[in-house]
SELOGU-587030 format. One line per field, with one value per residue: residue number from 0; residue in one letter; x, y, z of N, C-alpha, C in turn. Coordinates in steps of 0.001 Angstrom, whole numbers, plus 500000, padded with zeros to 6 digits. Atoms other than C-alpha are relative to their C-alpha. Last residue first. Example, Ala and Ser with C-alpha at 12.3 -4.5 7.8 and 13.67 -1.06 7.14 Angstrom:
2
num <- 1:0
residuo <- S:A
n_xx <- 499180:500890
n_yy <- 498810:498810
n_zz <- 499940:500000
ca_xx <- 513670:512300
ca_yy <- 498940:495500
ca_zz <- 507140:507800
c_xx <- 499230:500900
c_yy <- 501090:501200
c_zz <- 500730:500000
This chain:
215
num <- 214:213:212:211:210:209:208:207:206:205:204:203:202:201:200:199:198:197:196:195:194:193:192:191:190:189:188:187:186:185:184:183:182:181:180:179:178:177:176:175:174:173:172:171:170:169:168:167:166:165:164:163:162:161:160:159:158:157:156:155:154:153:152:151:150:149:148:147:146:145:144:143:142:141:140:139:138:137:136:135:134:133:132:131:130:129:128:127:126:125:124:123:122:121:120:119:118:117:116:115:114:113:112:111:110:109:108:107:106:105:104:103:102:101:100:99:98:97:96:95:94:93:92:91:90:89:88:87:86:85:84:83:82:81:80:79:78:77:76:75:74:73:72:71:70:69:68:67:66:65:64:63:62:61:60:59:58:57:56:55:54:53:52:51:50:49:48:47:46:45:44:43:42:41:40:39:38:37:36:35:34:33:32:31:30:29:28:27:26:25:24:23:22:21:20:19:18:17:16:15:14:13:12:11:10:9:8:7:6:5:4:3:2:1:0
residuo <- X:X:X:X:X:X:X:X:X:X:X:X:X:X:X:X:X:X:X:X:X:X:X:X:X:X:X:X:X:X:X:X:X:X:X:X:X:X:X:X:X:X:X:X:X:X:X:X:X:X:X:X:X:X:X:X:X:X:X:X:X:X:X:X:X:X:X:X:X:X:X:X:X:X:X:X:X:X:X:X:X:X:X:X:X:X:X:X:X:X:X:X:X:X:X:X:X:X:X:X:X:X:X:X:X:X:X:X:X:X:X:X:X:X:X:X:X:X:X:X:X:X:X:X:X:X:X:X:X:X:X:X:X:X:X:X:X:X:X:X:X:X:X:X:X:X:X:X:X:X:X:X:X:X:X:X:X:X:X:X:X:X:X:X:X:X:X:X:X:X:X:X:X:X:X:X:X:X:X:X:X:X:X:X:X:X:X:X:X:X:X:X:X:X:X:X:X:X:X:X:X:X:X:X:X:X:X:X:X:X:X:X:X:X:X
n_xx <- 498625:499272:500725:499654:500232:499896:499850:499560:498888:500323:499330:500604:501440:500352:500166:501209:501147:500222:500646:501385:500798:499631:501028:499847:498848:499388:500259:498809:499807:498830:498696:499833:501058:501341:500921:501149:501263:500936:501334:500938:500807:500757:499905:501168:500500:498898:500061:501249:500018:499012:500531:500894:499335:500909:500696:498998:499551:501089:500098:498863:499112:498690:499450:499344:498663:499975:499154:500636:500466:500830:499312:500721:499080:500150:498761:499605:498879:498779:498993:500581:501066:501105:499633:501111:500194:501146:500486:498918:500275:499956:499402:499484:500583:499443:500688:500217:499120:499868:499498:498679:499781:498740:498951:499512:499634:500707:501438:500601:500705:501141:500310:499426:500462:501429:500139:499673:501094:500042:500144:501374:500148:501384:500459:500147:498857:499086:499489:501031:499677:499897:499351:499265:500185:501280:501062:500812:499166:499852:501231:499905:499095:500704:500965:499220:499600:501174:500292:499006:498649:499486:500769:499794:498806:498952:499313:498580:499243:500818:499416:500344:501200:500882:500055:498796:499936:498799:498789:498955:500449:500509:499069:499748:501204:500025:498960:500431:501106:499455:499212:500947:500669:499040:499899:501244:500072:500442:501381:500192:500228:498962:500098:499010:498677:499563:499709:498760:498912:499888:499160:498654:499312:500336:499696:500679:501447:500453:500018:501165:501198:500118:500516:501417:500760:500039:500940
n_yy <- 499795:501252:501170:501117:501314:501126:501228:501148:500666:501304:501130:500224:500095:501354:500862:499586:500322:501447:500314:499544:500854:499766:499644:500774:499516:498916:498715:499246:498775:499192:500634:500330:500950:499432:501114:499937:500488:500220:499417:500410:498921:500387:499105:499810:500916:500922:501144:500743:500640:501080:501049:500849:501176:500399:498801:499069:500485:499826:498574:499571:499171:500644:499914:498703:499976:499806:498872:499232:500682:499040:499451:499621:499661:500641:499775:501021:499474:500784:499725:499900:500977:499674:498683:499177:500057:499193:500206:500471:499503:500904:501272:500814:501339:501029:500153:501327:501051:501021:501200:500450:501434:500321:499223:500707:498934:498785:500217:499883:498768:500336:498996:500403:501346:499913:499363:501009:500979:500673:501445:500455:501459:500366:501305:500972:500925:499483:498706:498989:498676:498953:498797:499259:498563:499623:499908:501217:501122:499795:500523:501459:500388:499845:501090:501204:499933:500291:501429:500770:499888:501212:500216:498806:500186:499066:499397:499666:499693:499740:499033:500128:499258:500034:498777:499178:499011:499219:500265:499057:498648:500003:499329:498627:499231:499786:499007:498696:499522:499569:498789:498924:499659:499277:498657:499304:499641:501122:499965:500727:499078:500031:501003:501043:499394:499800:501304:500505:499214:500374:501182:499641:499346:498599:499097:500338:499981:498662:499182:500444:499495:498587:499884:500335:498929:498826:500253
n_zz <- 499586:499850:499487:500875:499404:500925:499208:500765:499326:499432:500636:501306:499791:499593:501165:500710:499151:500051:501273:499895:499100:498611:499027:498768:499239:500767:499355:499621:500765:499701:500173:501421:500340:500020:500228:499104:500541:498901:500113:498953:499436:498805:498856:499116:498971:499725:500894:499832:498681:500011:500867:499212:499419:498919:499544:499487:498700:499033:499711:499178:500805:500000:498649:499815:500601:501449:500399:501073:501210:500731:501158:501213:501073:501300:500740:500964:500758:500041:501018:501338:500191:499109:499501:499543:498552:499586:498633:499141:498651:498865:500401:498905:500105:499115:498719:499437:500518:498957:500645:499601:499833:499331:500646:501182:500934:499595:500136:498675:499658:499141:498976:498714:499660:499674:498700:498980:500037:501294:500106:500183:500044:499695:500471:498916:500002:498977:500436:500247:499481:501016:499472:501024:500154:499405:500992:499943:500454:501441:500582:499969:501076:501272:500109:500281:501405:500825:499868:500745:499457:499359:498770:499169:499174:500398:498861:500115:501214:501177:500928:501410:500362:498827:499213:500033:501083:499733:500794:499597:500288:501362:500912:499569:500326:501454:500295:499485:500831:501293:499792:499703:501258:500824:499465:500321:501426:500813:500463:501249:501103:501023:501048:499799:500038:501375:500589:499434:500578:501403:500068:499565:501104:500249:498910:498761:500130:500365:498805:499233:500652:499694:498647:499965:500646:499137:498917
ca_xx <- 234605:231369:229864:232359:230950:232312:231222:231668:229553:227401:228011:225652:226348:229972:230397:229768:232299:234827:234484:235220:238334:239549:239001:241682:240187:237737:237028:237169:233984:233401:229869:226501:225553:228888:232293:234581:237967:241028:243609:247350:249897:252619:253912:254604:255566:257573:254443:254011:257664:257801:254567:255775:258707:256454:258798:261210:258331:256745:260016:260612:257114:255664:252604:251942:251305:248362:248610:245609:247032:249138:250376:249194:250190:247956:247940:244387:243401:239978:236912:233602:234421:237707:241087:240808:243786:244499:247623:249465:246518:247668:247732:245378:245010:245600:244456:246156:247583:245182:245500:243303:240132:238589:235930:233562:233191:231423:232340:235921:237025:239574:241852:243061:240821:241347:245099:245051:243230:245752:245010:246333:249440:250201:253811:254453:255768:253245:251457:251084:253622:252426:252758:250488:249501:248979:251662:254092:256643:253913:253118:256738:256471:253399:255274:258196:255727:254176:257593:258597:255409:252373:250325:252856:252873:249281:246903:244360:243286:242064:243631:242119:243940:246421:247984:249194:246462:246035:242470:239927:236649:238128:240122:237249:236138:239692:239789:236449:237386:240735:239126:236489:239134:241218:238167:237501:241161:241210:243214:246353:246612:246172:243739:244712:242987:239886:239593:239909:237258:234950:235616:234271:231298:230227:230581:229026:229736:233350:233993:232991:235453:238225:237601:237946:241261:242734:241770
ca_yy <- 609679:608044:611227:614079:617238:620690:623826:627289:629838:631847:635529:638374:638530:637685:640867:643031:641071:641139:644898:645407:643220:645196:643663:643782:645471:644536:641226:638347:636284:632694:631356:633025:632985:634634:633262:636270:635677:637759:637342:636739:636853:634802:635243:632926:634994:636917:638526:640850:641934:642575:644568:646524:647725:650000:651904:648974:646498:648545:648824:645066:644137:641442:643542:644045:640301:640301:638804:636549:635270:636820:634065:633197:631587:631626:632337:632489:634373:633224:635141:634511:633366:635232:634912:631195:629798:628944:627621:627300:627503:627041:628453:631370:633555:637278:639208:640511:643382:646281:649419:652065:654060:657440:658747:655952:657499:655306:651952:653100:651922:649117:649960:646859:647201:650959:650415:647916:650466:653074:655298:658850:660610:664259:665387:669099:671228:673968:673212:669556:666744:663181:659957:656956:654605:650861:649621:648364:651036:653688:652187:652736:656362:656809:655386:657764:660637:659607:659465:662884:664594:664893:667973:669171:665606:666082:663147:662006:660058:659667:658131:656347:656474:654048:653520:650454:647997:644796:643528:643751:642138:638659:639444:638694:635589:634236:634756:632979:630042:629624:629526:627017:624799:624889:623909:620914:619852:620008:622773:622833:625602:623194:624221:626152:629369:627347:626117:629620:630944:628104:628650:632183:631093:628686:624929:622145:623279:624242:620971:619055:621101:620415:616684:616775:618625:616228:613166
ca_zz <- 086429:085249:083943:083516:084996:084098:085936:084388:086214:083861:083364:084184:087930:087176:085187:088227:090302:087484:087103:090807:090523:087477:084060:081386:078302:075556:077283:074823:074842:075944:075618:075023:078722:079348:080388:080009:078407:079250:076496:076575:073764:072129:068586:065663:063871:061200:059763:062739:062812:059065:059273:062309:060219:058135:055810:055461:055208:052433:050499:050775:049534:051798:052679:048942:048537:050953:054482:055195:058475:061225:063525:066997:070264:073342:077056:078401:081527:082642:083706:085474:089005:088809:087063:086407:084560:080956:079281:075960:073563:069973:066460:067005:063925:064272:061249:058132:056114:056387:054262:055813:055311:054639:052274:053321:056761:059331:057756:057213:053790:053536:050602:048759:045692:045574:045790:042936:040759:041895:044873:045018:046242:045478:045668:046094:043233:043994:040760:041718:041310:040888:042901:042350:045155:045657:043275:045929:045015:045378:048781:049754:048620:050837:053829:053248:053024:056346:058025:056669:057823:055587:054663:052078:050743:049565:049917:047323:049267:052849:055932:058943:062267:063839:060429:058584:059550:061568:061226:064052:062943:062738:065855:068251:066360:066481:070252:070726:068477:070215:073664:072547:070912:074087:076134:073889:074004:077826:079441:081550:084142:087047:089698:092812:091809:090976:094539:095955:093609:094552:098244:097932:095849:098594:098359:096270:092727:093314:095172:092049:089978:092466:092248:088480:088648:091195:089211
c_xx <- 500127:501421:500905:499325:500355:499809:499969:500209:500389:501242:499574:500582:499266:498507:499507:499728:498695:498780:499656:499226:498541:499148:500593:499009:500140:501243:500742:499585:501245:500069:501133:501339:500038:498976:498568:499028:498924:498664:499208:498674:499072:499258:499193:500298:500656:499629:501079:499964:498754:499995:500947:499421:499098:500566:499077:499341:501076:500459:498926:499920:501108:501000:501374:500644:500712:501439:500023:500829:499435:499644:499067:500978:499178:501111:499900:501270:500529:501054:501177:501029:499482:498950:498932:500523:498884:499824:498792:499506:501056:499681:500093:500534:500647:499249:500719:499264:499836:500688:500272:500417:501444:500133:501377:501081:500658:500296:499192:498484:499437:499327:498740:499606:500479:499446:498553:499844:500241:498788:500069:499991:498526:499857:498560:499474:499988:501222:501004:500644:498839:500322:500181:500588:500743:499677:498643:498832:499208:500815:499948:498763:500165:500884:499229:499087:500822:500359:498801:499712:500930:501373:500500:499241:500273:501201:501172:500539:499083:500912:499033:500634:499763:498700:499022:499965:501231:500228:501152:501287:501006:499549:499543:500876:500202:498803:500033:501017:499554:498918:500492:500730:499011:499375:500962:500043:498738:499910:499694:498524:499839:499642:501164:499986:501087:501413:500503:500390:501333:501143:500205:500940:501430:500811:499671:500255:499329:498485:499440:499885:498736:498744:499839:499415:498509:499126:499861
c_yy <- 499833:500166:498784:498750:498937:498700:498817:498819:498777:499390:498692:498766:499729:499846:498622:499077:500380:499607:498520:499700:500419:499102:500213:500463:499117:500552:501083:501315:500715:501213:500960:499332:499606:498922:500517:498893:500029:499608:499698:500723:499417:501204:499424:500918:498628:498923:498959:498736:499135:499250:498810:498873:499105:498742:499722:501256:500892:499563:500270:501470:500575:500743:499355:500134:501323:500100:500123:501205:500993:499360:501026:500370:500347:500427:499245:500431:498882:500754:499040:500202:499985:498919:500528:501307:500964:499837:500883:499671:499407:500707:499012:498679:499124:498695:498958:500034:498648:498769:498973:498834:499690:498487:499734:500764:499356:501174:501242:499895:499932:501289:499602:500917:499585:498643:500126:500575:498910:499066:499546:498495:499646:498497:499759:498692:499044:499112:500598:501324:500956:501323:500992:501240:500506:501479:500391:500040:498696:498837:500254:499371:498479:499553:500056:498787:498776:499980:499603:498501:499058:500263:498799:499894:501208:499832:500821:500718:500677:500378:500220:501122:499869:500745:499860:501150:500893:500920:500895:499706:501070:501400:499975:500736:501474:500840:500294:501086:501401:500586:500544:501327:501146:500443:500850:501438:500775:500435:498790:499995:499281:500936:500081:498941:498965:500545:500144:498669:499493:500751:499568:498828:500344:500575:501418:500970:499876:500083:501387:500823:499598:500577:501462:500185:499725:501090:501225
c_zz <- 501513:500462:500068:500536:498976:500767:499056:500937:499207:500628:500660:499307:498692:500256:500411:498819:499306:500818:499931:498719:500091:500892:501388:501059:501232:500686:499231:500633:500512:499080:500322:499716:498531:499685:500115:499627:501076:499390:501267:499803:501061:500540:501164:501188:500028:501002:500288:499149:500174:501323:499993:499153:500832:500662:501177:500555:500598:501386:501051:500375:500890:499108:500104:501380:500258:499483:498473:499565:498997:498665:499365:498891:498761:499040:498680:499285:499123:499202:500102:498895:498572:499802:500954:500570:500395:501501:500236:501405:500917:501302:501154:499460:501060:499808:500842:501322:500682:499426:501101:499111:500348:500131:500614:499251:498797:499080:500382:499853:501417:500459:500760:501151:501391:500413:500427:501396:501045:500004:498548:499795:499843:499782:500436:499416:501198:500170:500970:499613:499698:500666:498857:500648:498766:499827:500546:499027:499949:499414:498496:499374:499943:498834:498701:499856:499612:498520:499150:500051:499237:500596:500790:501315:500890:500929:499495:501240:498992:498838:498851:499181:498502:499746:501159:500993:500141:498801:500422:499248:500377:499579:498554:498987:500351:499579:498503:499671:500442:499106:498659:500185:500205:498683:499169:500493:499645:498547:499151:499630:498666:498866:499040:498929:500205:499941:498574:499375:500496:499340:498561:499898:500382:498853:499600:501143:501359:499911:499684:501274:500751:499384:500393:501397:500061:499404:500885
């Protein structure tokens, strides 16, 4: 009852009082709202897979151009069947993609000669809480696992060379997202919004007001 009454107050008073009222609301969310939050976060990470390297790589790659950590990662990918390893005339190792490696290699859309090995995406498993952060944004605490992990990502040599893979796949994990309520629905903000950013965004975003007939 308290939450519903606060929402009605938010519609009938000034914007300043609305923000104050929202800040005192419970952080629990209705099932429909939780589903909307989860759908928006999943949509955001659908195009942002988790990959081995922070920057794109290209093959064939010469070990003389790689540091010790990179070479160890390449050797692990050889063990997983994604790369081959041969010696060149200078007795340096040259790594290239196998048929399985070419199938698994995610090419950069801007430079098809480079790419990455990606091992999954965040998948929301639950919404823990949500609270208004401004008139147009909410902070959402959620749990997630990493889905769509390929078999090579569970290879022991690969996980030893890239420990973040083992950590990511060991889930579930907890995280927080800032969601912006736009005219097209909830969207994940690319970065945490500063107060001045929130005010500018709110002029383009729709105010969230929920009415429950008969309540």
